[in-house]
Each structure stands twice: as C-alpha cells, then as structure tokens.
C-alpha positions as CSV (number, residue, x, y, z in Angstrom):
1,X,67.8,88.8,71.4
2,X,65.8,88.5,74.5
3,X,68.1,85.8,75.8
4,X,71.1,88.0,74.9
5,X,69.5,90.9,76.7
6,X,69.0,88.7,79.8
7,X,72.6,87.5,79.7
8,X,73.8,91.1,79.4
9,X,71.7,92.1,82.4
10,X,73.1,89.1,84.3
11,X,76.6,90.0,83.4
12,X,76.0,93.6,84.5
13,X,74.5,92.4,87.8
14,X,77.5,90.2,88.4
15,X,79.9,93.0,87.7
16,X,77.9,95.1,90.1
17,X,78.1,92.5,92.8
18,X,81.8,92.1,92.3
19,X,82.3,95.9,92.7
20,X,80.4,95.8,96.0
21,X,82.3,92.8,97.2
22,X,85.6,94.6,96.6
23,X,84.4,97.7,98.4
24,X,84.3,99.8,95.3
25,X,80.7,101.1,95.5
26,X,79.9,104.2,97.4
27,X,76.7,104.3,99.4
28,X,74.8,107.4,100.4
29,X,76.0,107.6,104.0
30,X,77.7,110.4,106.0
31,X,79.2,110.6,109.4
32,X,78.5,113.5,111.8
33,X,81.2,115.6,110.1
34,X,79.7,115.2,106.6
35,X,82.4,112.8,105.5
36,X,81.1,110.2,103.0
37,X,81.4,106.8,104.5
38,X,81.3,103.7,102.3
39,X,79.6,101.3,104.7
40,X,80.8,98.2,102.9
41,X,84.4,99.5,103.0
42,X,84.0,99.8,106.7
43,X,83.0,96.2,106.9
44,X,85.9,95.0,104.8
45,X,88.4,97.3,106.5
46,X,87.5,96.7,110.1
47,X,86.0,93.2,110.0
48,X,83.3,94.9,112.0
49,X,82.8,98.4,113.5
50,X,82.2,96.8,116.8
51,X,85.3,94.8,117.5
52,X,84.3,93.3,120.8
53,X,80.9,93.1,122.5
54,X,80.2,91.0,125.5
55,X,77.1,91.3,127.6
56,X,76.1,90.0,131.0
57,X,76.6,91.3,134.5
58,X,79.6,93.1,133.1
59,X,79.4,94.7,129.6
60,X,82.6,95.1,127.6
61,X,82.6,96.9,124.3
62,X,85.3,97.9,121.8
63,X,84.3,100.3,118.9
64,X,86.4,101.6,116.1
65,X,86.5,105.4,115.8
66,X,89.3,106.2,113.3
67,X,91.1,104.2,110.7
68,X,93.3,106.5,108.6
69,X,95.9,105.2,106.2
70,X,98.7,107.3,104.8
71,X,102.5,108.0,105.1
72,X,104.5,108.3,108.3
73,X,106.1,111.6,107.2
74,X,106.9,113.3,103.9
75,X,109.9,112.3,101.8
76,X,110.4,108.8,103.2
77,X,109.0,105.4,102.0
78,X,107.4,104.4,105.3
79,X,103.6,104.0,105.4
80,X,101.4,104.5,108.5
81,X,98.0,103.9,109.8
82,X,96.2,105.9,112.6
83,X,93.9,103.8,114.7
84,X,91.5,104.9,117.4
85,X,89.3,102.6,119.5
86,X,86.8,103.3,122.3
87,X,86.9,100.5,124.9
88,X,84.1,100.8,127.5
89,X,83.1,98.8,130.6
90,X,79.9,98.8,132.5
91,X,78.3,96.7,135.3
92,X,74.5,96.4,135.4
93,X,74.2,97.2,139.1
94,X,75.6,100.5,140.5
95,X,76.9,98.6,143.5
96,X,79.1,96.5,141.4
97,X,82.4,97.7,139.8
98,X,85.2,96.7,137.5
99,X,88.5,96.8,139.5
100,X,91.1,95.9,136.9
101,X,91.3,95.8,133.1
102,X,93.9,94.9,130.5
103,X,93.3,95.9,126.8
104,X,95.8,94.5,124.3
105,X,96.1,95.1,120.6
106,X,98.6,92.8,118.7
107,X,99.4,93.4,115.0
108,X,100.4,90.9,112.3
109,X,100.8,90.7,108.6
110,X,97.9,89.1,106.7
111,X,100.2,88.0,103.8
112,X,103.1,85.7,104.2
113,X,105.6,87.8,102.2
114,X,104.6,91.1,103.9
115,X,106.6,92.8,106.6
116,X,105.2,93.0,110.1
117,X,103.5,96.3,111.1
118,X,105.1,98.1,114.0
119,X,103.5,100.2,116.7
120,X,105.3,103.6,116.4
121,X,103.5,105.5,119.2
122,X,100.4,105.4,121.4
123,X,98.3,107.5,123.7
124,X,97.7,107.6,126.5
125,X,101.3,106.5,127.2
126,X,103.1,105.8,130.4
127,X,101.4,106.0,133.8
128,X,98.4,108.4,134.2
129,X,97.3,108.8,137.8
130,X,93.6,109.5,138.3
131,X,91.3,110.2,141.3
132,X,94.2,110.7,143.7
133,X,93.3,110.6,147.4
134,X,95.1,110.8,150.7
135,X,94.1,109.9,154.2
136,X,95.4,109.8,157.7
137,X,96.2,106.3,158.9
138,X,96.8,105.4,162.6
139,X,98.7,102.2,163.4
140,X,98.8,100.9,167.0
141,X,101.3,98.2,168.0
142,X,101.4,96.3,171.3
143,X,104.6,94.7,172.5
144,X,105.5,92.8,175.6
145,X,108.8,93.2,177.5
146,X,109.7,90.4,179.9
147,X,112.1,90.9,182.8
148,X,113.7,88.2,185.0
149,X,114.0,88.4,188.8
150,X,117.4,86.8,189.5
151,X,117.6,88.1,193.0
152,X,114.8,85.7,193.9
153,X,116.6,82.8,192.3
154,X,113.4,81.6,190.9
155,X,111.5,81.6,187.6
156,X,109.6,84.6,188.5
157,X,108.9,86.9,185.4
158,X,107.3,90.2,185.1
159,X,105.5,91.1,181.9
160,X,105.3,94.7,180.8
161,X,103.1,95.8,177.9
162,X,104.0,98.8,175.8
163,X,101.7,100.5,173.2
164,X,103.1,102.5,170.3
165,X,100.9,104.7,168.1
166,X,102.1,105.9,164.7
167,X,100.1,108.3,162.6
168,X,101.0,108.7,158.9
169,X,99.5,110.0,155.7
170,X,98.8,107.4,152.9
171,X,97.8,108.1,149.3
172,X,96.4,106.1,146.5
173,X,95.1,106.7,143.0
174,X,93.5,105.0,140.1
175,X,95.9,104.4,137.3
176,X,96.0,103.9,133.5
177,X,99.3,102.5,132.2
178,X,99.9,102.5,128.4
179,X,102.8,100.6,126.9
180,X,104.0,99.1,123.6
181,X,104.6,95.3,123.6
182,X,107.3,93.5,121.7
183,X,107.6,90.1,120.0
184,X,110.6,87.7,120.6
185,X,112.7,89.7,118.1
186,X,112.1,93.0,120.0
187,X,109.8,94.5,117.4
188,X,107.0,96.6,118.8
189,X,104.0,94.6,117.4
190,X,101.4,95.6,120.0
191,X,100.1,98.0,122.5
192,X,98.4,97.4,125.8
193,X,96.6,99.5,128.4
194,X,96.2,98.4,132.1
195,X,93.6,100.2,134.3
196,X,93.6,99.8,138.1
197,X,91.1,101.3,140.5
198,X,91.9,103.5,143.5
199,X,91.8,100.8,146.2
200,X,91.1,103.3,149.0
201,X,88.1,104.8,147.3
202,X,86.9,101.5,145.6
203,X,85.7,103.7,142.8
204,X,86.3,101.1,140.0
205,X,88.2,101.8,136.7
206,X,87.2,104.4,134.2
207,X,84.1,103.5,132.2
208,X,85.8,104.3,128.9
209,X,89.3,104.6,127.5
210,X,90.0,105.9,124.0
211,X,93.1,104.0,122.8
212,X,95.2,105.8,120.0
213,X,97.9,104.0,118.0
214,X,100.1,105.1,115.1
215,X,101.2,102.0,113.3
216,X,104.2,102.1,110.9
217,X,104.0,99.9,107.8
218,X,106.7,99.0,105.3
219,X,104.3,98.3,102.5
220,X,100.7,98.8,101.5
221,X,99.5,95.2,101.9
222,X,96.8,94.0,104.2
223,X,97.5,93.5,107.9
224,X,95.5,92.4,110.9
225,X,95.0,93.0,114.6
226,X,94.0,90.7,117.5
227,X,92.2,92.4,120.3
228,X,92.1,90.9,123.8
229,X,90.3,92.3,126.9
230,X,90.8,90.9,130.3
231,X,88.8,92.2,133.3
232,X,88.5,91.7,137.1
233,X,85.6,92.9,139.2
234,X,84.4,92.9,142.8
235,X,83.8,89.4,144.0
236,X,80.0,89.5,143.6
237,X,80.3,90.6,140.0
238,X,83.0,87.9,139.4
239,X,80.9,85.2,140.9
240,X,77.8,86.1,138.8
241,X,79.9,86.4,135.7
242,X,81.6,83.0,136.1
243,X,78.6,80.9,136.8
244,X,77.8,79.1,133.6
245,X,80.0,81.3,131.4
246,X,82.8,80.5,129.0
247,X,85.6,82.7,127.8
248,X,84.8,84.3,124.5
249,X,87.3,84.6,121.7
250,X,87.2,87.4,119.1
251,X,88.1,87.2,115.4
252,X,91.0,89.3,114.1
253,X,90.3,92.7,112.7
254,X,91.5,93.1,109.1
255,X,92.8,96.3,107.4
256,X,93.3,97.1,103.8
257,X,95.5,100.3,103.3
258,X,94.1,100.7,99.8
259,X,90.7,101.7,101.2
260,X,89.7,105.3,102.0
261,X,89.8,106.7,105.6
262,X,87.1,105.8,108.1
263,X,86.6,108.7,110.5
264,X,84.1,109.3,113.3
265,X,85.9,111.9,115.4
266,X,87.3,114.4,112.9
267,X,86.8,115.5,109.4
268,X,89.1,113.5,107.1
269,X,90.7,116.6,105.6
270,X,92.0,117.6,109.1
271,X,94.6,114.8,108.8
272,X,97.7,115.3,106.7
273,X,97.7,111.9,105.1
274,X,101.3,112.4,103.9
275,X,102.5,113.2,107.4
276,X,100.5,111.1,110.0
277,X,103.5,111.6,112.4
278,X,102.2,115.2,112.8
279,X,98.9,114.0,114.4
280,X,98.7,114.9,118.1
281,X,97.8,111.5,119.6
282,X,97.2,112.9,123.1
283,X,94.6,115.2,121.7
284,X,92.6,112.2,120.5
285,X,93.0,110.1,123.6
286,X,90.4,110.2,126.3
287,X,89.8,108.6,129.7
288,X,86.3,108.9,131.1
289,X,84.8,107.9,134.4
C-alpha cells in the first residue's frame, strides 16, 4: 500500500509538472491593472519578456508590453494578434549619442502546414518629424574673372575677383519612419522602424519607441517573430563599442494563440477580442526623448 501511495503521489507530481510545462497552471501574480498574469504562460508565449538586451557603452533593450490574441473583426474567419514592444536606447556617457536606429520585426509560421502571419497595420506609421529646427545659413563664394589685353598683343592678363554672398534658411528634424516590409511574394510579413537624429542639433534619436503591430492570422497555430536591431552612434561611441565586440544574435520569439492575453499597458477587458481591428494603434504608440 505504501508503494502504491508513493506511485500515486509520483503520478500526481508528474501530472502537475506536465500542466506547468503546458502553461496550464495559474500563479498568484497580477500586473499593475489587476489582471491575473500566468508567469509561465508569459515565458511560453514570448520566449522571454525581454526580447533583446545588450549592454556596454550603448545599451539596447526590447521589452514586450502587450500580446493579445483574438479575431480581426466580427463575422469573419480571420484571426489577429495585437503586439506592443518597447525598444529603448541609452549611452552610458551623456556626451555620447545614438544617431541612427533600425528596428525590424519579421514574422513566420512555426509549423510547416500553417499559413504565414501578415502584418495588417502598425503605429507609428509613415514619417513622423520630431525636434524640428531652422537656422540662417550664409554661403560665400569667390570667383575669378580673367580678361585678355589684345591691344598690347601680348599675354598680359588681368584677374578680377568677385565675391557673392547668399543667405538662406535651412531646416532639419529628427525622424521616425515606420513601414511594413514584404517577402518575395509581396506578403507583408514584417514591420520596421528607422530613427534618425536631427543632424543640425546633434540631439540623437529618441530614447524609446513603442512599436505597435496588428498581425492577421489565418489559423490559430503557433507562429514566431525574429527581432533585429541595428544602431549607429557618434564615432567615439562606435569606436568603444566595436573594440573587442562581436555582433549578437537573438533567438526568435514564439507565440501560441491558444494562451490568454499578456497585458502591461491596459486592462485586458478594454480590448474587444472579437474585433481587434477596432483598437486605436496610434493611442498605444509612443516616442520618447
């Protein structure tokens, strides 16, 4: 009987472990809005809450904020997933700065017989000008005019210098450009954001961009996302970063649409899961200096 009891307990423990491994067990954890968060589900769903973390002279971080699975809109068979990520950049010294950034998300199916996810819409989208500036610029040009002296029948030349001054207004701005990217078949399988500094002010790029994506799915099977972040900085930062360093690669992020929402910005019940197309993506997006 004792052996049977031990076997029963072992079986129960194994079942318990299997439940945890499948993300079935709820843990006593809540986000700032009081939503229950299954921490193991978060690990399974996102691969990791922190998607990218690189430290050094330049620190680059990518953090998941929202992963909400549902339907694109009522009455049709298309599924959708709302994704929100915070991507931040920081240099250790105040005198250093990040001058250019490209953040790219590329989606793929995790199962061979599943249809490829498609990026339906993003925010911020298009070109967003920031920190606009204008200044007066004066340009001076010096030209020489040469006149011959034929009456002297000799190679006698006179050189006349003329100066021209032009004053004009020039303007510049930092920019954030958000676009969807396509594969070789023209399907929108990715989204990218490019950030450029205001070259006149040399103010660097924003310290944080909140990237928002609505991904359309044709089924409820698992899918994945590859995240790449490329950066450029002022020459001193680049020099310090490159000495003895190697390019890091990041593992794909995996998603399971069968798992419950993961939300850090809003209460889950604020989303209409049957109509994610109704979500105002611009209201979730953010650019912060």
